[in-house]
C-alpha positions, -999 to 999 in steps of 0.1 A, spaced: -70 5 -524 -55 -7 -554 -75 -32 -571 -41 -49 -579 -37 -51 -538 -77 -67 -536 -75 -92 -569 -42 -101 -542 -59 -103 -512 -94 -117 -530 -66 -143 -544 -50 -148 -506 -80 -154 -490 -107 -167 -501 -94 -190 -523 -49 -197 -517 -58 -209 -480 -80 -224 -484 -71 -257 -507 -36 -256 -493 -52 -263 -462 -64 -296 -477 -33 -297 -497 -4 -297 -475 8 -301 -438 -1 -275 -412 30 -259 -403 24 -258 -358 38 -241 -336 42 -253 -300 32 -225 -288 5 -196 -289 12 -158 -296 3 -150 -259 34 -176 -246 57 -159 -273 54 -126 -255 65 -149 -223 102 -154 -241 135 -145 -238 147 -104 -255 161 -116 -285 147 -146 -296 133 -160 -322 102 -164 -307 102 -130 -286 106 -118 -321 81 -128 -337 56 -116 -311 69 -83 -312 60 -88 -353 33 -102 -350 21 -78 -323 29 -41 -344 17 -59 -372 -21 -59 -356 -22 -98 -363 -24 -136 -352 -5 -162 -358 -21 -175 -396 -46 -206 -384 -22 -238 -401 4 -220 -412 21 -203 -379 59 -206 -391 49 -186 -420 49 -157 -393 84 -167 -380 98 -169 -416 91 -138 -417 105 -126 -389 133 -143 -398 140 -132 -436 135 -96 -424 100 -97 -448 72 -75 -439 33 -82 -445 26 -58 -480 16 -73 -509 53 -66 -523 74 -77 -493 51 -115 -493 59 -112 -533 96 -110 -525 97 -140 -499 78 -164 -522 106 -151 -541 134 -158 -519 116 -194 -509 114 -198 -553 159 -192 -556 163 -217 -523 142 -249 -543 109 -251 -525 88 -258 -558 60 -258 -542 26 -252 -554 26 -234 -535 51 -208 -542 55 -214 -578 13 -201 -580 24 -165 -562 54 -160 -578 32 -166 -606 7 -146 -606 32 -119 -586 44 -113 -621 8 -104 -637 1 -87 -613 32 -72 -601 54 -66 -629 63 -33 -621 86 -50 -584 99 -76 -610 144 -62 -602 130 -65 -564 118 -104 -569 149 -111 -591 169 -106 -561 151 -121 -532 153 -156 -557 192 -138 -557 191 -139 -519 179 -175 -517 199 -188 -536 228 -179 -513 209 -192 -479 214 -221 -467 179 -242 -478 155 -237 -453 125 -259 -468 130 -282 -444 139 -272 -417 118 -273 -379 121 -234 -371 99 -247 -342 134 -261 -328 149 -223 -330 123 -203 -311 144 -198 -287 176 -189 -300 193 -159 -309 173 -135 -343 207 -124 -344 233 -156 -342 202 -178 -357 203 -146 -394 241 -157 -396 239 -195 -390 209 -205 -416 212 -168 -444 248 -164 -451 251 -131 -426 216 -115 -450 
């Protein structure tokens, strides 16, 4: 593992997530990973289960809707993909401490990816504002329909 990846993982898991649990409202889902497995094929809920299963992950405690956003926005779980998702949020109007911190750190820790970050930022600007959308309410909808509806065909 590269030094940059170790720094990002340490900042995120040892510092960032514990601090965030103290200052942000939880984004919980009403369904467990096992319950998402029984959702109809093609729905956002089932696709979240598939994403978690494929990546050998569980729902991120306290930040469950974050995993939903990965599926909806088509961002993977690597450091660069996570950073691109944070830049999408910034472009989409989320000016929270977590997003501002993550994007700032990523500019310095992953400078070779700045063109990708700019593209993700611009993508976020073009899409409907997702900040106040309760993704929990969309789990039974077709993922493909949601992407057309919420992401302006992205």
